[in-house]
C-alpha positions, 0 to 999 in steps of 0.5 A, a space after each residue: 495620613 488619616 486619623 481614626 476615632 475608635 471605640 468599643 462597646 458592650 451591647 445586649 444581644 437583644 438590643 442589637 437592632 436598636 443599636 444598629 438603628 442608633 448607629 446608622 443615624 449617628 453614622 449618617 450625621 458624621 458622614 454628612 459633616 465630613 467623616 470619610 468612613 464610619 464602621 460598626 462591627 459586631 464580635 464574631 470571633 472574640 474570646 476572653 483572654 488569660 489577661 485581657 481581651 475585648 470581652 474583659 475590657 468592657 466587663 462583658 455580661 453573658 447576654 452581651 456582645 462586643 461592638 468595635 467601631 471606628 470613624 475615619 478622617 483625613 487628619 486630626 484637625 479635620 476630625 476636630 472640625 467634624 466632631 464640633 459640627 456633629 456635636 452641635 447638630 440638633 439631631 444628635 440630641 435625640 441620637 445621644 439620649 443616654 436614657 434611650 441608649 441600647 447599651 451601657 455607656 459607662 463601660 464604653 471606651 474610646 480614643 483618637 488614633 494616628 494611622 501608623 500603617 495604611 496599605 
């Protein structure tokens, strides 16, 4: 069964084009190293909840939006192999330059997930 890395990030609306550029570069590297899919999705119908929500999870500011992203792999083992290659790829040093990130990486959260249902 497939394996997914997922993450949620707050992105300033005026930085969405820069974020798309960084994400596109990163996604191409992940795909080159074997990821089956790479998706970055910008919030369209996301409201604060009473107890928790996507906006609350990243302490969303008024000028920001939420991005939900995920990378699909064949398995956890393949994910670990792909991520090792990606992280040692010299192109990632430029992509992951925290000084130039178009979002606040401290409010990003992420994790790996086993697929429970795949229809």
